[in-house]
N, C-alpha and C positions, 0 to 999 in steps of 0.2 A: 183914136188909134195912135199909139206911140210911134215915133219916127222909125225906130228899129223894126217894129212889126210891119210898118208900111213898106220898108225896104224889102223885107222878106217876101211880102205879098207880091211886090213887083217882080221879084226874082222868080216866083212861082209862075206868074203870068208870062215871063220871059221864056220859061221852059216850054210853054205851049207853043210859042213861036219857033223855038229851036227844033222841037220834035215834030211839029206840024199839028195843026188843030185836029186833023183827021185821026191821028194816032193817039191823041190825048183824050181818053174817054172817062175821066173822073176816077172813081174808086175801082171800077172794074180794070181799068188800065193799070192803076197802081198795084192792085192785087197781083196782076200778071207779072209785075216787076218785083214782087216780093217787097213792097214798100207801102208807106202811107204818107199822109200829108205832113206828119211830124218831121220826117227826115228832109223834106223839101224846105220846111221852115227852119229847121235846125242847121242844116249844112247843104244848101242847094248845090254849091260848087262840087262837093264830094260826091253827091248823088249823080250829077251830070258826068263826072269823070268815071264813076263806077259803071254807069251805063256804057261808056265808051271803052271799057275794058281795062282801066287802070287798076293794077293790083292793090296798091296802097290805099286808093280811094275805096275799093271794094272792102278792104279790111276795116277802114274807117266806118263805113256804113254798117258792116256786120257788127262791129263793136258798139255802135250806137244802139242797135237793137238788142244786143246781148245785155248791155247795161240797163236797158228798159225791161228786160225779161221777156222780150218778144222773139222767142227762139226760132220759130218757123222762118221768120224773115232773116234773123241773124245767121242761121246755119246756111241758108242759101248764099248770102254774100260772103261769108267766111270761106265756104267751099270754093266759090268762084276765085277768091284771092289765093286760097291754098293750092288750087290747080296751077297757079302761076308761081308756086314755091315761095309764097310769102311766109316767113317763119312765124311771125306773130299770129297769122290766121291759122296756120297748121296747129299751133299750140292751143289756141282758143277753141278751135273746133275739136281737137283731141279731148279736151276736158268735157265738152258738151256730150260727146259720144261715150265717154266713160261713165258719166253721171246719168245719162238718159234724160237730159233736161227737157222741159215741157215742149212737146212737139218734135223732139229729136230722139230717134230710136237708140237704145243701148247698143253699141257696137265696138267691143274692145279691140277687135282686129283692125278696124278702121283707125281707132285712136292710136294704137301702137304703131301702125304704118306711118301715121302723121308724125309721131315723135321721132321715128327713125329718120324721116326726111329732114326733120329739124337738125338732128345730129349730122346728117350728110351735108347740110348747108354750112354748119359752124365748125364741125370736127373738134368739139371741146368735150371736156370730161363731164360737165354738168348735164349736157344733153344726152351724153352716152348713159349716165346714170338714169335719167328720166325714161329713156327707151328701155333699158334693162329692167327697171322696176315695173314698167307697163307690161312687158312680155312675161315676166316672172309672176307678179301678183295678180294680174287680171286675166291672163290666158294660160298660166302654167306652161308656157311655151319656153321651157328651160334652155333648150339648145339655142334658141334665138336670143335669149337674155344673156347668155354666157359671154359672147364677145364684147358686148356693151359693158358688162360688169368688169371684164378684164381691163378695159380701157380706163374706166373710172377708178377701179381699185389701184392701178399703178399710179394714178394721179393723186392718191391720198385720201379718197373718200371712205371714211371708216364704216359707214352704214353699208356701203357696197362691198367693202372687204368682208364684212360678216356674211352678207348674202352670197358672195362668191365662194366662201369657205363652206357654206351650207350645201351648195351644189355639189361640190367635191366630196363632202362628208356623206351625203345621201346617194351620190351617183346619179344626179338629176341633170339630164342634158349633156352629160359627159361620163366617162369612166369613174367609178369610185376611187378616190385616191386620198387616204388619210394623211399622208405627209403634206400634200398640197393644201388640204383642208386645214391642218394645223398651222401651216405657215400664214394663211390668210386670216385665220382666227386670231393668231398672235399679233399681226399687224393692226387689226381692228382693236384688240384688247389693249394695246399700247396707248390707243387713243381713248381709253375708258369706255368702250362700247360694251355695255352690260350683257347683251345676248352673246357676244363673242367670248366674254369672260366665262359665262355659263357653259358655252359649248366647249371650251377648252377644259373646264372642270370635268365634264362628262368624258372627254378624251383621256384625261389623266386617270379618271376612275376606271376606265375600261382598258387602258394601255393602247389606244388606237392612234398611231402617228406620233405619239410621245411615250416616254416611259410610264408604266403604271405607278401611280403614287397617290394614295389616299390623302396625304398631306397636301400636295399640290391641288388636288381636286377640292379639298375643303377651303383652302385659302382663296382660290379662284371663285368659288361659288359665293363665299362671303363678300368678296370684292364686287361681284356682280350684284349682289343684294344691296350693297352700300351705294352703288353708282347708278341704279336703275331710276329712270324718270320718263314720264310721258309715254311715247310709243315703245320705248325699251321695256317699260313695265308691262305693257300690254303683250308684247312678244314673249316675255318671260312667263306670264300667266298662261298664255296659250300653250306653251311647252312644258307646263306642269313643273315650274320651278320649285314651288314649296315642297311638293312631294319628293322631288329628286334631292333637294337640299337635305331633307330628313334622312334619306337613304345614305347620303355622303357623310352626315354627321354620325350616323350609326356605325359606319365603317371606320371612322377616324377617331372620334372623340373618346371612346372608351380606353384607348391607348395613350391619350394625351388629355387628361381631365382639366388641366389648367390652360389649355390652348384656346378655349372659346373666347374668353375675355381679351386675351392677348391679341388674337387674330382680329377680333372685331374692332379693337382700337387701332391696329395697324392699318387695316384696309380703309378706314375712314380718313386717315391722314397721309396716305400714300397713293400715288397714281397707279394706273394699270401697268404702266411700263416699269415702275419701281417694284411692283408686286411680282412681275415676271422675272425681274433681276434677282429677287430673293429667292424665288422658286429655282431658277437656274443654278444658283449657288449651292443648292442642296440636292437638286435632282438634275444632274448635267444633261444638257440638251443642246444640239447644234442645229440651227435653222438651215434648211436646204431651200434655196430660192428657186421657185419653179421657172422653167424655161419660158 
């Protein structure tokens, strides 16, 4: 037996003395503690501290089991730690409940409340965004997502700015307000957010919150097409981008037959912010900052 293994075995035997031989009943006792011999051999000290109620140690034990894919044990210890407001445990458990990992029931409400608690602990934009995304995308609890989106949007998160604009555009979780929707779409579009560029294109096409302009709609739609990638591309596909682009082209190109090549070249070499400056120079618009 290696010296290291021997030391661990001694530690396990020491646990019997610490807890009392009557309490230590082998596998049945370990099962009652949501543990197995691996944690004793891997980190005896953490397990002992976890049993004593130490939140950080409970997270360590939970993470050990999570990494091993033993989620029934993992969620027990992660929840113990989360109940003491350990941010890492709250986040790890939230992901387990969102995914419904092996032995863990899917529970979006539990997950989102965990992420809200993480925000309450840190009061930062990144965790506000996480809570907002959870309530929006997993529960369609738009009114609960809204305040978290507002925090993250004001801090500069372009993905959240798009999502916030969408809530105002559709009147989800708040009163419908095209002016506010256009403002947040524009902020996200300045950061090259493709779904926001597309959303603005539709607003210019319809004259909602901005002046009606087939020119602006076409340029913005082509900019969205040029800048889409990854999740943005999935969102555009979900919102029937190709079909709407065809409608926008039909409305604009017959009156500007040479525009297609010029616009395609322009949007590939200019940012969303530069594209909006061009549009504003031809279709005057004054941003109204929401309160």
